[in-house]
TIGU-891810 format. One record per atom (N, C-alpha, C): residue in three letters; y, x, z; atom name. Coordinates in Angstrom, 1 decimal. Layout:
! residues N
 resn     yy     xx     zz name
  ALA      Y      X      Z   CA
...
END
This chain:
! residues 165
 resn     yy     xx     zz name
  UNK   41.5   -2.2   -4.9    N
  UNK   40.6   -1.4   -4.4   CA
  UNK   39.8   -1.5   -2.7    C
  UNK   40.7   -2.6   -2.0    N
  UNK   39.9   -2.4   -1.0   CA
  UNK   39.2   -4.0   -0.6    C
  UNK   39.6   -5.0   -1.7    N
  UNK   38.5   -6.0   -2.4   CA
  UNK   37.1   -5.3   -2.7    C
  UNK   37.4   -4.3   -3.7    N
  UNK   36.5   -3.6   -4.1   CA
  UNK   34.7   -3.1   -2.9    C
  UNK   35.5   -2.5   -2.3    N
  UNK   35.1   -1.7   -0.8   CA
  UNK   34.6   -2.7   -0.4    C
  UNK   35.2   -3.6    0.3    N
  UNK   34.6   -5.0    1.1   CA
  UNK   33.5   -5.6    0.3    C
  UNK   33.6   -6.2   -0.9    N
  UNK   32.5   -6.5   -1.6   CA
  UNK   31.3   -5.7   -1.6    C
  UNK   31.0   -4.4   -1.8    N
  UNK   30.6   -3.6   -2.0   CA
  UNK   30.0   -3.6   -0.8    C
  UNK   30.4   -3.4    0.7    N
  UNK   29.8   -3.3    1.8   CA
  UNK   29.3   -4.6    2.2    C
  UNK   29.6   -5.8    1.8    N
  UNK   28.7   -7.2    1.9   CA
  UNK   27.4   -7.1    1.4    C
  UNK   27.7   -6.7    0.3    N
  UNK   25.9   -6.5   -1.0   CA
  UNK   25.5   -5.4    0.1    C
  UNK   25.8   -4.1    0.8    N
  UNK   25.1   -2.9    1.3   CA
  UNK   24.6   -3.9    2.7    C
  UNK   25.0   -4.4    3.6    N
  UNK   24.7   -5.2    4.5   CA
  UNK   23.7   -6.3    4.0    C
  UNK   24.1   -6.8    3.1    N
  UNK   22.9   -8.4    2.5   CA
  UNK   21.5   -7.7    2.3    C
  UNK   21.8   -6.2    1.4    N
  UNK   20.7   -5.7    1.1   CA
  UNK   19.8   -4.6    2.2    C
  UNK   20.3   -4.5    3.0    N
  UNK   20.2   -4.1    4.4   CA
  UNK   19.3   -5.0    5.3    C
  UNK   19.8   -6.2    5.8    N
  UNK   19.3   -7.4    6.1   CA
  UNK   18.0   -7.9    5.4    C
  UNK   17.9   -8.0    4.5    N
  UNK   16.7   -8.6    3.5   CA
  UNK   15.6   -7.5    4.1    C
  UNK   16.2   -5.9    3.5    N
  UNK   14.8   -5.1    3.4   CA
  UNK   14.2   -4.8    5.1    C
  UNK   15.2   -5.2    6.0    N
  UNK   14.7   -5.0    7.4   CA
  UNK   14.0   -6.8    7.5    C
  UNK   14.5   -7.9    6.8    N
  UNK   13.1   -9.0    7.2   CA
  UNK   11.8   -8.9    6.3    C
  UNK   11.9   -8.0    5.1    N
  UNK   10.7   -7.6    4.5   CA
  UNK   10.0   -6.8    5.2    C
  UNK   10.6   -5.7    6.0    N
  UNK    9.5   -5.2    6.5   CA
  UNK    9.0   -5.7    7.7    C
  UNK   10.0   -6.4    8.1    N
  UNK    9.2   -7.4    9.5   CA
  UNK    8.3   -8.0    9.3    C
  UNK    8.3   -9.1    8.0    N
  UNK    7.3   -9.9    7.5   CA
  UNK    5.9   -8.8    6.6    C
  UNK    5.6   -7.5    6.7    N
  UNK    4.8   -6.8    6.2   CA
  UNK    4.3   -6.3    7.6    C
  UNK    4.8   -5.7    8.4    N
  UNK    4.4   -5.3    9.7   CA
  UNK    3.7   -6.1   10.6    C
  UNK    3.9   -8.0   10.2    N
  UNK    3.8   -9.1   11.2   CA
  UNK    2.6   -9.6   10.6    C
  UNK    1.7   -9.3    9.3    N
  UNK    0.6   -9.3    8.8   CA
  UNK   -0.1   -9.3    9.5    C
  UNK   -1.8   -9.9   10.1    N
  UNK   -2.4   -9.5   10.4   CA
  UNK   -3.4   -9.0    9.0    C
  UNK   -3.4   -9.0    8.4    N
  UNK   -4.4   -8.4    6.7   CA
  UNK   -3.5   -6.9    7.1    C
  UNK   -4.1   -6.3    6.4    N
  UNK   -3.4   -5.0    6.2   CA
  UNK   -3.2   -4.9    4.5    C
  UNK   -2.2   -4.3    4.2    N
  UNK   -0.7   -4.4    3.2   CA
  UNK   -0.4   -2.9    3.6    C
  UNK   -1.0   -2.3    2.0    N
  UNK   -0.2   -1.1    1.5   CA
  UNK    0.5   -1.2   -0.1    C
  UNK    1.5   -0.4   -0.7    N
  UNK    1.9   -0.3   -1.9   CA
  UNK    1.8    1.1   -1.9    C
  UNK    1.3    0.4   -4.0    N
  UNK    1.7    2.7   -4.0   CA
  UNK    2.5    2.3   -5.5    C
  UNK    3.2    3.3   -6.3    N
  UNK    3.3    3.7   -7.0   CA
  UNK    2.9    3.6   -8.4    C
  UNK    3.5    3.9   -9.4    N
  UNK    2.9    4.0  -10.6   CA
  UNK    2.0    5.7  -10.8    C
  UNK    2.2    6.4   -9.5    N
  UNK    1.5    7.8  -10.2   CA
  UNK    0.4    7.3   -8.6    C
  UNK    0.2    6.5   -7.7    N
  UNK   -0.8    6.3   -7.1   CA
  UNK   -0.8    6.7   -5.8    C
  UNK    0.8    6.9   -5.4    N
  UNK    1.2    7.8   -4.1   CA
  UNK    1.5    6.3   -2.8    C
  UNK    0.7    6.6   -2.0    N
  UNK    1.6    5.0   -1.0   CA
  UNK    3.0    5.2   -0.9    C
  UNK    3.3    3.9   -0.9    N
  UNK    5.1    3.9   -0.6   CA
  UNK    5.1    3.3    0.9    C
  UNK    4.0    2.3    0.8    N
  UNK    3.8    1.3    2.4   CA
  UNK    2.6    1.0    2.3    C
  UNK    2.4    1.0    3.9    N
  UNK    1.0    1.3    5.1   CA
  UNK    1.8    0.5    6.5    C
  UNK    0.9   -1.1    6.4    N
  UNK    1.4   -1.7    7.8   CA
  UNK    0.5   -1.4    8.7    C
  UNK    0.6   -1.9    9.8    N
  UNK    0.2   -1.4   11.0   CA
  UNK   -1.0   -2.7   10.8    C
  UNK   -1.1   -3.4   10.4    N
  UNK   -2.8   -4.1    9.7   CA
  UNK   -3.8   -3.0    9.0    C
  UNK   -3.2   -2.0    8.2    N
  UNK   -4.2   -1.0    7.6   CA
  UNK   -4.7   -0.3    8.5    C
  UNK   -3.7    0.2    9.5    N
  UNK   -4.0    0.8   10.6   CA
  UNK   -5.0    0.7   11.3    C
  UNK   -5.1   -0.7   11.5    N
  UNK   -6.0   -1.4   12.6   CA
  UNK   -7.2   -1.6   11.7    C
  UNK   -7.4   -2.3   10.4    N
  UNK   -8.6   -1.8    9.7   CA
  UNK   -9.5   -0.9    9.6    C
  UNK   -8.3    0.1    8.9    N
  UNK   -9.4    1.4    8.5   CA
  UNK   -9.0    2.8    9.6    C
  UNK   -7.6    2.3   10.5    N
  UNK   -8.3    3.5   11.6   CA
  UNK   -7.1    4.8   11.3    C
  UNK   -6.4    4.3   10.0    N
  UNK   -5.6    5.3    9.4   CA
  UNK   -4.1    5.2    9.7    C
  UNK   -3.4    5.7   10.5    N
  UNK   -2.0    5.7   10.4   CA
  UNK   -1.2    5.9    9.4    C
  UNK    0.2    5.4    9.2    N
  UNK    1.3    5.8    8.3   CA
  UNK    1.8    7.3    8.0    C
  UNK    1.8    7.6    9.2    N
  UNK    1.7    9.3    8.9   CA
  UNK    0.8    9.9    8.2    C
  UNK   -0.1    9.9    7.9    N
  UNK   -1.1   10.0    7.5   CA
  UNK   -1.7    9.6    6.0    C
  UNK   -0.7    8.4    5.3    N
  UNK   -0.7    8.3    4.4   CA
  UNK    0.4    8.1    3.2    C
  UNK    1.3    7.9    4.0    N
  UNK    2.6    7.8    3.0   CA
  UNK    3.3    8.6    2.6    C
  UNK    3.4    8.8    1.5    N
  UNK    3.8    9.7    0.6   CA
  UNK    2.6   10.5   -0.1    C
  UNK    1.4   10.1    0.1    N
  UNK    0.0   10.7   -0.3   CA
  UNK   -0.7   10.0   -1.2    C
  UNK   -1.6   10.5   -2.3    N
  UNK   -2.3    9.8   -3.1   CA
  UNK   -3.5    8.9   -2.5    C
  UNK   -3.3    7.5   -2.6    N
  UNK   -3.9    6.7   -1.9   CA
  UNK   -5.6    7.3   -2.4    C
  UNK   -5.8    7.8   -3.2    N
  UNK   -7.5    8.5   -3.0   CA
  UNK   -7.4    9.6   -2.3    C
  UNK   -6.5   10.1   -2.0    N
  UNK   -6.8   11.3   -1.3   CA
  UNK   -6.4   11.0    0.0    C
  UNK   -5.5   10.0    0.3    N
  UNK   -5.4    9.5    1.8   CA
  UNK   -6.6    8.7    2.2    C
  UNK   -7.0    8.1    1.8    N
  UNK   -8.5    7.4    1.6   CA
  UNK   -9.7    7.5    0.6    C
  UNK  -10.4    8.4    1.1    N
  UNK  -11.3    9.0   -0.2   CA
  UNK  -12.3    7.9   -0.1    C
  UNK  -12.8    7.0    0.8    N
  UNK  -13.5    5.9    1.2   CA
  UNK  -13.6    5.5   -0.3    C
  UNK  -11.7    5.2   -1.0    N
  UNK  -11.7    4.0   -1.6   CA
  UNK  -12.4    4.2   -3.3    C
  UNK  -12.3    5.8   -3.3    N
  UNK  -13.3    5.6   -4.6   CA
  UNK  -14.5    5.8   -4.3    C
  UNK  -15.3    6.5   -3.2    N
  UNK  -16.5    6.0   -2.9   CA
  UNK  -17.1    4.8   -3.1    C
  UNK  -16.2    3.9   -2.4    N
  UNK  -16.6    2.5   -2.8   CA
  UNK  -16.3    1.8   -4.0    C
  UNK  -15.4    2.0   -5.0    N
  UNK  -15.5    2.2   -6.3   CA
  UNK  -13.8    1.2   -6.6    C
  UNK  -13.2    1.3   -5.2    N
  UNK  -12.1    0.4   -4.8   CA
  UNK  -10.8    1.7   -5.9    C
  UNK  -10.9    2.1   -6.7    N
  UNK  -10.1    2.9   -7.4   CA
  UNK  -10.2    2.3   -9.0    C
  UNK  -11.3    1.6   -9.0    N
  UNK  -10.8    0.9  -10.3   CA
  UNK  -10.0   -0.3  -10.0    C
  UNK   -9.9   -0.7   -9.2    N
  UNK   -8.9   -1.8   -8.7   CA
  UNK   -7.3   -1.2   -8.1    C
  UNK   -7.6   -0.3   -8.1    N
  UNK   -6.2    0.6   -7.8   CA
  UNK   -5.9    0.3   -9.4    C
  UNK   -6.1    1.5  -10.4    N
  UNK   -6.8    1.4  -11.8   CA
  UNK   -5.8    0.4  -12.7    C
  UNK   -6.5   -0.5  -12.1    N
  UNK   -6.5   -2.6  -13.2   CA
  UNK   -4.9   -2.8  -12.3    C
  UNK   -4.6   -2.8  -11.2    N
  UNK   -3.1   -2.9  -11.0   CA
  UNK   -1.9   -2.4  -11.4    C
  UNK   -2.4   -1.0  -11.7    N
  UNK   -1.1   -0.4  -12.4   CA
  UNK   -0.9   -0.5  -13.9    C
  UNK   -2.2   -1.3  -14.3    N
  UNK   -2.0   -1.9  -15.6   CA
  UNK   -1.7   -3.0  -15.9    C
  UNK   -1.8   -4.0  -14.6    N
  UNK   -0.6   -5.6  -15.0   CA
  UNK   -1.7   -6.3  -14.5    C
  UNK   -3.3   -6.1  -14.2    N
  UNK   -4.3   -6.7  -13.6   CA
  UNK   -4.5   -7.4  -12.5    C
  UNK   -5.0   -8.6  -11.8    N
  UNK   -4.9   -8.6  -10.5   CA
  UNK   -6.6   -8.6  -10.6    C
  UNK   -7.1   -8.1   -9.3    N
  UNK   -8.7   -8.3   -8.8   CA
  UNK   -8.7   -8.1   -8.1    C
  UNK   -9.6   -8.8   -7.2    N
  UNK  -10.4   -9.1   -6.1   CA
  UNK  -11.6   -8.0   -5.8    C
  UNK  -12.1   -7.8   -4.7    N
  UNK  -13.0   -6.9   -4.2   CA
  UNK  -13.7   -7.7   -2.8    C
  UNK  -14.8   -7.8   -2.8    N
  UNK  -15.7   -8.6   -2.2   CA
  UNK  -16.4   -8.0   -1.0    C
  UNK  -16.3   -7.9    0.2    N
  UNK  -17.7   -7.9    1.2   CA
  UNK  -18.2   -6.0    1.1    C
  UNK  -16.9   -5.4    1.1    N
  UNK  -17.0   -3.9    0.9   CA
  UNK  -17.0   -3.2    2.4    C
  UNK  -18.6   -2.4    2.4    N
  UNK  -18.9   -1.8    3.9   CA
  UNK  -18.3   -0.7    3.8    C
  UNK  -17.9   -0.5    4.9    N
  UNK  -17.1    0.9    5.4   CA
  UNK  -17.1    1.4    7.0    C
  UNK  -17.2    2.3    7.3    N
  UNK  -17.7    3.5    8.4   CA
  UNK  -15.9    3.6    8.8    C
  UNK  -15.7    3.6   10.1    N
  UNK  -14.2    3.7   10.5   CA
  UNK  -14.3    5.0   10.3    C
  UNK  -13.2    5.7   10.2    N
  UNK  -13.0    7.1   10.4   CA
  UNK  -13.2    7.8   12.1    C
  UNK  -14.2    8.3   12.8    N
  UNK  -14.2    9.2   14.1   CA
  UNK  -14.9    7.8   14.6    C
  UNK  -15.1    6.9   14.1    N
  UNK  -15.9    5.8   15.3   CA
  UNK  -17.4    5.3   14.7    C
  UNK  -17.6    5.7   13.1    N
  UNK  -18.8    5.4   13.1   CA
  UNK  -18.8    3.6   13.1    C
  UNK  -18.1    3.0   13.1    N
  UNK  -18.0    1.5   13.4   CA
  UNK  -18.0    1.2   12.4    C
  UNK  -19.3    0.6   11.8    N
  UNK  -19.3   -0.4   10.0   CA
  UNK  -19.0   -1.5   10.5    C
  UNK  -18.2   -1.8    9.1    N
  UNK  -17.3   -3.0    9.4   CA
  UNK  -17.3   -3.4    7.7    C
  UNK  -16.4   -4.6    7.5    N
  UNK  -16.6   -5.0    6.0   CA
  UNK  -15.1   -5.8    5.7    C
  UNK  -14.5   -5.5    4.1    N
  UNK  -13.3   -6.1    4.3   CA
  UNK  -13.6   -6.6    2.7    C
  UNK  -12.6   -7.2    2.2    N
  UNK  -12.0   -7.4    0.8   CA
  UNK  -10.8   -7.0    0.4    C
  UNK  -10.6   -6.9   -0.9    N
  UNK   -9.1   -6.6   -0.9   CA
  UNK   -8.7   -6.7   -2.5    C
  UNK   -7.3   -7.8   -2.4    N
  UNK   -6.8   -8.2   -3.5   CA
  UNK   -5.6   -7.6   -4.0    C
  UNK   -6.0   -7.2   -5.2    N
  UNK   -4.9   -6.0   -5.6   CA
  UNK   -4.0   -6.4   -7.1    C
  UNK   -3.1   -6.4   -7.2    N
  UNK   -2.2   -6.7   -8.3   CA
  UNK   -1.3   -5.6   -8.7    C
  UNK   -0.4   -6.3   -9.5    N
  UNK    0.4   -4.7  -10.0   CA
  UNK    2.4   -5.2   -9.4    C
  UNK    2.6   -4.3   -8.8    N
  UNK    4.6   -4.9   -9.0   CA
  UNK    5.0   -4.4  -10.2    C
  UNK    5.2   -5.7  -10.6    N
  UNK    6.1   -5.6  -11.9   CA
  UNK    7.8   -5.4  -11.8    C
  UNK    8.3   -4.8  -12.9    N
  UNK   10.0   -4.7  -12.9   CA
  UNK   10.1   -5.6  -13.3    C
  UNK   11.3   -6.3  -12.7    N
  UNK   11.9   -7.1  -13.1   CA
  UNK   12.6   -7.5  -14.0    C
  UNK   12.7   -6.5  -15.1    N
  UNK   13.4   -6.3  -16.1   CA
  UNK   12.6   -6.8  -17.4    C
  UNK   11.9   -5.6  -17.4    N
  UNK   10.7   -6.0  -18.3   CA
  UNK    8.8   -6.0  -18.1    C
  UNK    9.1   -6.4  -16.9    N
  UNK    7.6   -7.0  -16.6   CA
  UNK    6.5   -5.9  -16.5    C
  UNK    7.2   -4.7  -17.0    N
  UNK    5.8   -3.8  -16.7   CA
  UNK    5.2   -3.4  -15.5    C
  UNK    4.1   -2.5  -15.1    N
  UNK    3.7   -2.5  -13.8   CA
  UNK    4.5   -1.1  -13.3    C
  UNK    5.3   -1.4  -12.1    N
  UNK    5.5    0.0  -11.4   CA
  UNK    5.2    0.6  -10.3    C
  UNK    4.0   -0.3  -10.2    N
  UNK    3.3   -0.2   -8.8   CA
  UNK    2.2   -0.8   -8.8    C
  UNK    1.6   -0.9   -7.3    N
  UNK    0.5   -1.7   -7.0   CA
  UNK    0.6   -2.1   -5.8    C
  UNK    0.2   -3.7   -5.3    N
  UNK   -0.1   -4.1   -3.8   CA
  UNK   -1.8   -4.3   -4.1    C
  UNK   -2.2   -4.0   -2.8    N
  UNK   -3.3   -4.4   -2.4   CA
  UNK   -2.7   -5.1   -0.7    C
  UNK   -3.8   -6.1   -0.8    N
  UNK   -3.9   -7.0    0.8   CA
  UNK   -5.8   -6.7    1.0    C
  UNK   -5.7   -6.5    2.3    N
  UNK   -6.6   -5.8    2.4   CA
  UNK   -7.1   -7.1    3.8    C
  UNK   -8.4   -7.7    3.7    N
  UNK   -8.6   -8.4    4.9   CA
  UNK  -10.1   -7.9    5.3    C
  UNK   -9.7   -7.9    7.3    N
  UNK  -11.6   -7.9    7.6   CA
  UNK  -12.3   -9.1    7.6    C
  UNK  -13.2   -9.0    7.0    N
  UNK  -14.0  -10.4    7.2   CA
  UNK  -15.5   -9.3    7.4    C
  UNK  -15.4   -8.5    8.7    N
  UNK  -17.0   -8.4    9.3   CA
  UNK  -17.4   -9.6   10.2    C
  UNK  -16.3  -10.5   10.8    N
  UNK  -16.8  -11.4   11.1   CA
  UNK  -17.9  -12.3   10.6    C
  UNK  -17.7  -12.5    9.5    N
  UNK  -17.7  -13.9    8.7   CA
  UNK  -19.4  -13.2    8.0    C
  UNK  -19.0  -12.0    8.0    N
  UNK  -20.3  -11.4    6.7   CA
  UNK  -21.4  -11.2    7.9    C
  UNK  -21.2  -10.8    9.3    N
  UNK  -22.3  -10.6   10.3   CA
  UNK  -22.7  -12.0   10.4    C
  UNK  -21.6  -13.1   10.8    N
  UNK  -22.1  -14.5   10.8   CA
  UNK  -23.0  -15.2    9.9    C
  UNK  -23.2  -14.4    8.4    N
  UNK  -23.5  -15.1    7.3   CA
  UNK  -24.9  -14.5    7.5    C
  UNK  -24.9  -13.2    7.6    N
  UNK  -26.0  -12.5    7.7   CA
  UNK  -27.2  -13.0    8.9    C
  UNK  -26.4  -13.3   10.4    N
  UNK  -27.5  -14.0   11.2   CA
  UNK  -27.7  -15.3   10.8    C
  UNK  -27.3  -16.1    9.5    N
  UNK  -27.5  -17.5    9.1   CA
  UNK  -28.3  -17.0    8.8    C
  UNK  -28.6  -16.0    7.8    N
  UNK  -29.5  -16.3    6.8   CA
  UNK  -30.9  -15.4    7.6    C
  UNK  -30.7  -14.7    8.5    N
  UNK  -31.9  -14.2    9.6   CA
  UNK  -32.6  -15.6   10.1    C
  UNK  -31.6  -16.6   10.5    N
  UNK  -31.9  -17.8   11.1   CA
  UNK  -32.8  -18.6   10.1    C
  UNK  -32.4  -18.7    9.1    N
  UNK  -32.8  -19.5    8.1   CA
  UNK  -34.1  -19.3    7.6    C
  UNK  -34.3  -17.9    7.5    N
  UNK  -36.0  -17.4    7.1   CA
  UNK  -37.1  -17.3    8.7    C
  UNK  -36.6  -17.1    9.3    N
  UNK  -37.1  -17.3   10.9   CA
  UNK  -37.6  -19.0   10.5    C
  UNK  -37.0  -19.6   10.7    N
  UNK  -37.4  -21.1   10.7   CA
  UNK  -38.3  -21.5    9.5    C
  UNK  -37.6  -21.0    8.4    N
  UNK  -38.7  -21.3    7.2   CA
  UNK  -40.2  -20.7    7.3    C
  UNK  -40.1  -19.5    7.7    N
  UNK  -41.9  -18.9    8.1   CA
  UNK  -42.4  -19.5    9.2    C
  UNK  -42.0  -20.1   10.2    N
  UNK  -42.0  -21.3   11.3   CA
  UNK  -43.1  -22.2   10.5    C
  UNK  -42.3  -22.7   10.3    N
  UNK  -42.4  -23.8    9.0   CA
  UNK  -43.9  -24.0    8.3    C
  UNK  -44.3  -22.8    8.2    N
  UNK  -45.2  -22.6    7.3   CA
  UNK  -46.6  -22.3    8.3    C
  UNK  -46.4  -22.1    9.6    N
  UNK  -47.4  -21.5   10.0   CA
  UNK  -48.5  -22.7   10.8    C
  UNK  -49.4  -22.9   11.4    N
  UNK  -50.4  -24.0   10.9   CA
  UNK  -49.7  -24.8   12.7    C
  UNK  -49.6  -26.1   12.4    N
  UNK  -49.4  -26.9   13.5   CA
  UNK  -50.2  -26.7   14.5    C
  UNK  -51.6  -26.7   14.6    N
  UNK  -52.0  -26.3   15.5   CA
  UNK  -52.7  -24.7   16.0    C
  UNK  -52.2  -24.1   17.2    N
  UNK  -52.2  -22.9   17.5   CA
  UNK  -54.0  -22.9   18.0    C
  UNK  -54.5  -23.4   18.4    N
  UNK  -55.6  -23.3   19.0   CA
  UNK  -56.6  -23.8   18.8    C
  UNK  -57.9  -24.4   18.7    N
  UNK  -59.1  -25.2   18.8   CA
  UNK  -59.6  -25.5   20.1    C
  UNK  -59.1  -26.7   20.1    N
  UNK  -60.3  -26.7   21.8   CA
  UNK  -61.9  -26.8   21.4    C
  UNK  -62.1  -26.4   22.5    N
  UNK  -63.5  -26.2   22.7   CA
  UNK  -64.2  -27.2   23.3    C
  UNK  -65.4  -28.0   23.3    N
  UNK  -65.7  -28.8   24.0   CA
  UNK  -67.4  -28.0   24.9    C
END
């Protein structure tokens, strides 16, 4: 009896330590990470998500993803969430959004995938990794504008004026 309790306690401690490590890893990521169950309710929302979208864990945890973040549906991200629950992996690139309350335009890309049951491989939820790509998108746009300006300049006549005698 004493051995059974000791083994159980050791197992509980090991599970607790593993859970703490996993939470620290998720919370240390610069990328936003959120997880949702098979009913679409958010179960994990890391500080990266709060930084990117300006919405805290208190406003999202335990709520349906599309209610907590209605802009996901507006941007078509609901299809990616549904695909993850079907066991598919998807990628969403260069989606623009406005941070609620600030009206700051930002861009993100999202990687979506299923969380699988280890017993039968069925999707029991989904995971999203969201990366803020605003700086890259703006740099690419500035490069396009610059290249267009250079091309337009090269089409100009080489003589700006005709000398008179």
